[in-house]
N, C-alpha and C positions, 0 to 999 in steps of 0.2 A: 458371462460374457455372452453379448450376441452374435451368434460369424454373418458375416455378411449374407445379404438374404440371396435364397434359393438355394438349389438342392444340384449337386451333378445329375448331369442326364446321358454322362458320354464325351466321352474328347476327339478332335479329330487334327488331324497335323493338316497344311498345309504345305505349297510351296511361295519361294518370295517372288514377287514379279517383277522385270525390270524396269516398267515402265508405267506414269504416274502421270494425270492433266489435273492439269488444274485453271483457274481462271482469272484473269485479267481485275485488278481492282474497280471499282466502281466509281468513278470520275465525274465532275459535275456534268459533262456532255452526259450521263445517260450510259457508257459502253462496259456493259456487262454481262459474263458467260463467256469470254470470250477464250475458245480454245488457247491451252499451253499444253507442250512437254514436258516431263519433268525425267528425274533422276528419280532409283528409289531411295529410302530413306534409309541411307549406311548406318551401322553400328557405330557409334561413340565413345561410349563411357559407362561404367556404371560404379553404384555408391552403396554404402551401407553392410551389412552382414548381420546375423542374427545376435542377439545380445541386448543389454539394458544401457549399454554405455553411451558415451558421444557419440553420434551419426552412426548407432546403429539401430536396428528396429528389431521390439518381440518378435514372439510368433508372431503368426496372422497382425502383425503389424502396420504396414506401411500401406495404407488403405485409399487415401488422398494425395493429391498433390495439383502445385499452384506455380504459376511465375508471377514475381513483380517485374513489368516489363518495364519502369524506369531504371533497377538496377541487375533486373537479370536473377536475382535470386531465388534461392527454388524454395518453397513450405510442403513440409511432407507431413501427415496425421499419421501419427501411430498410436494403430487403435489399441494395445492391451498395454503398450506403454504409456497410457493416457498423458497425451501430449503431443507439442506440433517443433517436430525437431526443422533447423532452416540451412540451406549449404548455400555458398555460389555456386555459379552455373560450371564450376569446374568439377564440382561433389564434395567440395571442402567444407564440414561441420563447421555452423558461426555460432551457433546458438540455437535455444529451444527453450519454449513456455510450456506451462499445465501440470495438474499433477496429479493424481487421483481423487473422484470427490465429486459434489453436490455444489459448492461456494464458486465463491466469483473467479473464473479464471483458473476453475478443476473442472475436469474432465471423467466420465464413467463410461466416456465411447468414444472421441472425435472421428468424424468421417470428412465430411465434406470440407474443404477448405478454397478461401474463394478471396481474390487482393481487390479491391477498390485502384483501379488503373492512376484513378486523380488524385488521392489521397494516402496509396500506401496503407489504409486498412487495411485489416485481416478478415476474413469472417469465419466462423469453426462450425459446425452441426455435430452436436452435443448428444446421440444418438438416443441413450439409454434416458437421458435428463428430460428429451424433447425440447430441445431449446438450443436458441442458436446465440455464443458469443462471439464480442467484437474486441480487437486489440489494436495497438497499434504497430506496427515497425518492426518494435524490438522489443514487443510481445507483452507489451502492458495492458493491464486489461481496461478496457470503455464501458463496456455498457451486455445487456445480453436482452433477447428477448423469444418469447410463446412461452405456451407451458402445454401439460398434459392434456388432450382431448379435443373434441372434432367441431370445433367452434371458428368463428374468425380469428385468425392470428393463432391458432394452437395447432397443437403436432403429436402426432403418435408416430413416431419414427423419424425426426429429419435427417436425409439424408445427403442431399446434393443441394449444391448454394452458389450461385454467380451472379456477378455485380454488373448492371449496364452500365456500358462506360459512358452515357451519355448522361443519364438521367443518376446513377447513383443506385439508384434502386435496386433490393435485391432481392432474389428471388429462389425458391426453396420450394424443395420435391417434399411433398408430405407423403412417406412413403405406404403406409395403412391406411391413411386417408385417400389414397390415389386425387392426388391432387397438385396442385403448385400453388404457393402463397406469393401475392408479391408485398412488402415493404421498401417506406422509404429509408433513408441510411441512418435514422434514429430509430428505427425500429420500430415504426408507429405499422401497423395493416393498411393499405391499400385496396387488395384485388385477390382473386382466385381465379381460380381455368383447370379444367379436369372434372373429373368422378370417377365412378367403379363401370368398367364396361369394358369391352373389346371397339365399341363404336369408334369412328373418328375423333379425332379430340379426348377421348376416354383413356383413363390406365388402368393395367392391372396391379402394375407394383414401380411406378413413376422411382429411378435412381439417379443418376446424373443428371447434369443441366450446363447448357453453354450459351455463349451468346455470340454470334457475328456479329463483330464492334459496326462493319461498314452497313450493314441493312437491320441491323436490331433485329433481325431475328432468333426463335428462338430455340435449342436444340433441346428436345427429354428422351434419352433411353424408357422403356417399357419393357424392365425385365422380362417380367414372366411372359410377356407377348411377343419377343425377341423382334422388337421394330423400334425404329427413333421414330419419334415426331415430331411436325414442323410448324413452328405459331411464330406468329409475329408479334411485335410485343406488350401488345392488349391483352396476350392469350389466344387468339383470334387459330381455329385450326386451318392449314395450311398443307402440309401433305405427310405423306410418312413414309420408308423405306427399307424393308428388311424382311426377315420367317427366317423359322425356326428351320435350320440345318448345317452342314458343314460346307454347302459349297462356295461359291464367290457370291458375297454382300448379303450371304445368311449368318446368323448367327447362335449358336449357345451359351445364353446367357453375357447380351448386350451391356455393358456396366459403364465405362466410363466415355463421356461424350469429350470431345475437344472443336473449336475451328482455327484456322489458319489464318489471321486477314490479311495478309497477303495474295495469298491462292483461293481463296475461299473454300478449301479442301476441308471434309469433315472428318475427323479422326474416332473412328470406336473401338472402345476394348472388347473381344470377345474371347470372356473367363475361360470356360469349359473346352474351348477352339487353340487355346493359347496361342492366339493372334491378335494383332490390331488392325484393321478396314478404313481404307479411306474413300471416301464419297464426294461425289461434288455438290453444289450447292440442290440442287435438283433429285441428290438423291441417288445417280448413278455410281454404281461401281467403279471404282480407281485401279484400285490396288490391294497388297496386303504384304503385313511383313511379321516376322516371328517365328518360330514352331517350336514344340514341348522340351522344356531344358532348360540346364543351371548354366551352358554354356553364355559367352556374350552375345547378346541377338535372341536368346530364347526366352522363353517364362513358361512359368510354372502359376499361371492364373493368374495373366495382368488384369487388372483392376481401377485404373485410374489413368484418365492421358491429360497432359496440360503440352501447349504451343508457346514457346518465346513468341513474343509478336513481333519483336525486331531484327530476327532471323528467321523464324520457322522449325527451329529446332523441337524436336518431339520428346517430352520425359514421360514415362512409364513406368508407375507403382505394378511391382512384379510382387507380387500378395505373398507367393509360398515358398520367393527363395529370396525373401525379404531384404530388397534392395530397390531400387530406382537406376531404370536402364535411360541414356539418352541417346538419340538417333537424329542424323542434320533434317534439316526440312529439304523439301524437294526443290532443284534449282532448275529456275527457267531459263531455256535456250534463247538465244537475239531473234534466231530461226522462227520458233516458235513464236516467240513476241511480233514477231510481224504477220503474224496471219491475221490482224486487222484487216476487215476488209469493208466495200459497201453496205455492205447486208449491218454489220455489226453495226458501223454509224445510223442506218436510216431507221431503227428504233427510236432516237430520240426527239421529243416533240419538238426541243428548243431547232435541232437539224431539219424536220419539216417545214420549221415555220421559216426558213431561208428560202431566197428568190435560186432557181435553177446555178442560174452562173455561182452564186455561193454555194451552192451545195457541192460541184464540182473543185470549186478551189479548196472547199475543207477538205477532202480527199483528200487530194493532189500533196497539200502540206502535211496529213494524217501521214499519208502511205510513204511521205519522202523522210519525217520522224524514224517510220518504223523500218524503211530502208539502210537509215544512221546506225541504227541501232544492229543492223546485220550485220556491220563492219565488228561488233565488238566480240573478242573470245577468249576465254572460249565458253563463258556463256555471265548470267549475268545472277549477283548475287540479290540477295531479298533486297537490298539497299538503292542498288541499282537498279531494281523492279520499281521501285518507292520513286526514284526519279526519275524516271522514265515515265509516271503513270504523275508526277509532277509535272512536267513540261505540258502534257496532253494535257493536264487542268488550268496551265498557262494558257495555253493555247485557247482555250474556250472565254478563258476570262478576256480576251481581245476579238474574238468572235462576237460574243453577249449584246455588249452595247453599243458596237454599229451598226449590230441586225443583220450584216452582211458580210464576206470578205477580199478585203480590197488588195490588190498587188501591194501595198505598200505595207500593208499587213500578212499577209503570205512572205513576205522577205522578213519580216517579224519573227515569224512563227519559225524558218528556218536557221534563223539565228539562236533561237531559243535553244531549238534540236543539236546545238552546237555543245549547248553546254552539258551535256549530258559526257561524264566522268567517267573512265575506270580504274577498281583499286585495283591492288594485287590479289 
């Protein structure tokens, strides 16, 4: 059995910060990167224990985690158990699939797991067998792709896997070949990016990979370099963040990565520092949670992270504690949501194309909506935030066809703002 990549380089302990920030969802007008205040990620529950039974994990077991956005079900790869286990969002065991071997539907070491949000199909990287296997949501084997080698479509240690929600294409980190390969949903090779090195867009040991569903940007953890690199969906290098250490925004073994599609927060597991750090989409450090230990909310080598896109809840595979822990998603306050300003809007080409009087009216209406949101207490849930974004989006649908905003349209938008409802 190959233990997950890397050697321990020391440990670090960190304190939980009580404040994080997030970004509003991208909408048709292009209102992006609006600063939002949020609470820390509270511990909610844990599930799993050492063992080989249903709902248990073998030593060095839970190593990959993914959430089905349609059902909220959680898939966890049990590395030494040679299986994938499925739980509901409350941590109740549902089912499992896989066994030891190299045949169809078998594993010698399952690591990465990802769910196609459109079909519910599940992709699993079989690390020692140098392949990716595909299953339906019931765990029935469908197909596989990959073989050992350095050529196109081959692998030397496939580790992380992610699905582009817009295309259904599958991205796999090819660890020892220092690259990411792209396949269609049938397993046909399409392209690759990366290569060995320390330059921009190069890797020394790519491990996990995640998509931002709104932008299609791709985040890849480079384990040995202690950085996270960001690419577009075509594999073009955009930026990176992180460095080796124990301080805020540093890593001692960055492993898992996941993106909250509502806030655009990027969560990264810091394996040997026993914590999870979050960043905004530009790579700015926001917050962290966790510390070394076995208690609730503590970690012994956190390795994988997944976000439920419907509510922002965060699941962490706690590798050496043989369990999965669940934390609440960051909640965005109405006051922070109302930080929408003229400068936020002016970055849009559609906005700039409007006459001056229309731009003024647009800002008045959007700020009116924002002020109405400010009356909601105590805070917006993820669903309510999504509804708020929908209102903004519908506002733009009124603006664009006419080319400017009339008084009648302004009244319509004000009425749309009134559609916001507050759940319990």
